[in-house]
C-alpha positions in Angstrom: 22.5 -19.6 0.5 26.1 -20.4 0.0 28.1 -23.5 1.2 31.9 -24.0 1.6 33.2 -27.3 3.0 36.9 -26.3 2.9 38.8 -26.5 6.2 41.5 -23.9 5.4 41.7 -20.9 7.7 40.6 -17.5 6.4 43.4 -15.6 4.8 44.1 -12.1 6.2 44.4 -11.0 2.6 40.8 -12.0 1.8 39.6 -10.4 5.1 41.2 -7.1 4.1 40.0 -7.4 0.5 36.4 -8.1 1.6 36.2 -5.3 4.1 38.1 -2.9 1.8 35.7 -3.7 -1.1 32.7 -3.0 1.1 34.1 0.4 2.1 35.1 1.3 -1.4 31.8 0.3 -3.1 29.8 1.8 -0.3 31.5 5.1 -0.8 31.1 4.8 -4.5 27.4 4.2 -4.2 27.0 7.2 -1.9 28.7 9.4 -4.5 26.3 8.1 -7.2 23.4 8.9 -4.8 24.7 12.4 -4.1 25.0 13.1 -7.8 21.4 11.7 -8.3 22.7 8.9 -10.6 21.1 6.4 -8.2 17.6 6.5 -6.6 17.3 5.7 -2.9 16.1 2.2 -3.7 18.8 1.6 -6.2 21.4 2.8 -3.6 20.1 0.3 -1.0 20.0 -2.6 -3.5 23.6 -1.8 -4.6 25.0 -1.5 -1.1 23.2 -4.6 0.2 24.6 -6.7 -2.7 28.1 -5.2 -2.1 28.1 -5.9 1.6 26.9 -9.4 1.3 29.4 -10.2 -1.5 32.3 -8.6 0.6 31.4 -10.6 3.6 31.5 -13.9 1.6 34.8 -12.9 0.1 36.3 -12.1 3.5 35.2 -15.3 5.2 34.8 -17.7 2.3 36.9 -20.4 4.0 34.5 -20.5 7.0 31.1 -19.7 5.6 28.3 -22.3 5.3 25.4 -19.9 6.0 24.9 -16.4 7.5 22.2 -13.9 8.0 22.6 -10.4 6.6 19.7 -8.0 6.1 17.2 -10.9 6.5 19.0 -13.4 4.2 20.0 -16.6 6.1 23.7 -17.5 6.3 25.7 -19.3 9.0 29.4 -19.2 9.9 31.2 -22.5 10.0 33.7 -21.0 12.5 32.4 -17.8 14.1 35.5 -16.2 15.3 35.4 -13.0 17.3 36.9 -11.1 14.4 34.3 -12.5 12.0 31.5 -11.6 14.3 32.8 -8.1 14.7 33.1 -7.6 10.9 29.6 -9.1 10.5 28.2 -6.6 13.0 29.9 -3.7 11.2 28.5 -4.8 7.9 25.0 -5.0 9.3 25.5 -1.5 10.8 26.6 -0.3 7.4 23.5 -1.7 5.8 21.3 0.0 8.4 23.2 3.2 7.7 22.5 2.9 4.0 18.8 2.6 4.7 18.9 5.7 6.9 20.7 7.6 4.1 18.2 6.4 1.6 15.2 7.5 3.7 16.8 11.0 4.0 17.3 11.1 0.3 13.8 10.0 -0.6 12.4 12.7 1.7 14.0 15.5 -0.3 11.6 17.0 -2.9 12.8 16.5 -6.5 12.2 18.8 -9.4 8.8 19.0 -11.1 6.8 18.5 -7.9 4.2 21.2 -8.9 3.7 20.0 -12.4 0.0 19.9 -13.4 -1.3 16.5 -14.3 0.9 14.5 -11.9 -1.4 13.0 -9.3 1.2 12.2 -6.7 4.1 13.9 -4.9 7.1 12.6 -6.9 8.6 11.1 -3.8 5.8 8.6 -3.3 7.0 5.8 -5.7 10.6 5.7 -4.4 9.4 5.8 -0.8 6.9 2.9 -1.3 9.6 0.9 -3.1 12.1 1.5 -0.3 9.6 0.4 2.3 9.1 -2.8 0.4 12.8 -3.5 0.5 13.1 -2.6 4.2 10.2 -5.0 5.0 12.2 -7.9 3.6 15.0 -7.2 6.1 15.3 -7.2 9.9 15.6 -3.5 10.3 12.0 -2.4 10.4 12.0 -1.8 14.2 15.2 0.2 14.1 13.9 2.4 11.3 10.3 2.8 12.4 10.6 6.4 13.8 12.4 7.7 10.7 10.0 5.9 8.4 7.0 7.5 10.2 8.7 11.0 10.0 9.4 10.6 6.3 5.9 9.3 5.6 4.3 12.3 7.4 6.4 14.7 5.4 5.5 13.2 2.1 1.8 13.0 3.2 1.9 16.8 3.6 3.4 17.2 0.1 0.7 14.8 -1.2 -2.1 17.1 0.2 -0.7 19.9 -2.0 -1.0 17.6 -5.0 -4.6 16.9 -4.0 -5.3 20.7 -3.9 -4.8 20.7 -7.7 -8.0 18.7 -8.3 -10.0 19.1 -5.1 -11.3 22.5 -4.0 -12.9 20.9 -1.0 -9.6 19.5 0.3 -7.8 22.7 -0.5 -10.5 24.6 1.5 -9.9 22.6 4.6 -6.1 22.2 4.3 -4.7 25.6 3.2 -1.2 24.9 4.6 -0.4 21.3 5.3 3.1 22.3 6.5 1.7 24.5 9.2 3.1 23.4 12.6 -0.4 23.3 14.0 -1.8 21.2 11.2 -2.8 17.7 12.1 -2.7 15.2 9.2 -6.3 14.0 8.5 -7.0 10.4 7.5 -7.9 9.3 4.0 -11.6 9.1 4.8 -11.7 12.7 6.0 -10.1 13.9 2.8 -12.7 12.0 0.8 -15.5 13.6 2.8 -14.0 17.1 2.2 -13.7 16.3 -1.5 -17.3 15.1 -1.7 -18.6 18.2 0.2 -17.9 20.2 -3.0 -20.1 17.7 -4.9 -17.1 17.0 -7.1 -16.8 13.7 -9.1 -13.2 14.5 -10.2 -11.6 11.0 -10.5 -8.1 12.6 -10.5 -8.7 13.9 -7.0 -9.9 10.5 -5.8 -6.9 8.8 -7.3 -4.6 11.4 -5.7 -6.3 10.8 -2.3 -5.6 7.1 -2.8 -1.9 7.8 -3.0 -2.2 9.6 0.3 -3.9 6.5 1.7 -0.9 4.4 0.8 1.3 6.7 2.7 -1.1 6.8 5.6 -1.1 3.0 5.7 2.7 2.9 6.0 2.7 5.5 8.8 0.0 3.7 10.8 1.7 0.3 10.4 5.1 1.5 11.5 3.6 3.5 14.4 2.2 0.2 15.8 5.5 -1.7 15.6 
């Protein structure tokens, strides 16, 4: 929370500076993301901080509190221009989440490495969901979140194949258009059908369960 009791009007210079810095650093963050120098979650954290800072710079003379991405802030004098800029910044933050979800959905190198129990997109996706859930954008992003969760769930089934012949037997091609994603309980039953006590498979199935929980939760929003 930030307070400013000054009564001076907002300088156009600071308005331009604030919005300009938001655009510049937003573009810079996207370039870093495109070059894989930032992960999806780091991109979101960077842009959220940049947009919040830029907004405060632009309207420092009128800000007592405002709300941006779930953080409470209010405007001392909510002019039409300030409100319009505020809406644009929130829109930019929403856009950064959408870009991050697209980025986290793309398979990275090393996905088929033996010994890795999870699709390498899982950690970044779960971290990104934790960030989104601390904002006000969950409803607006729910469809994209479900789509990404389903795609990574299919990739996770391939990882389970490495340690569970039972699951591999029942899910030969998870990316087949006619394949319906099973729930975690069904995967465990298929695994146990082969009388296997492979702990790696069970742990790998638990990662699948984390993805399933996200998909189910957002489908109900």
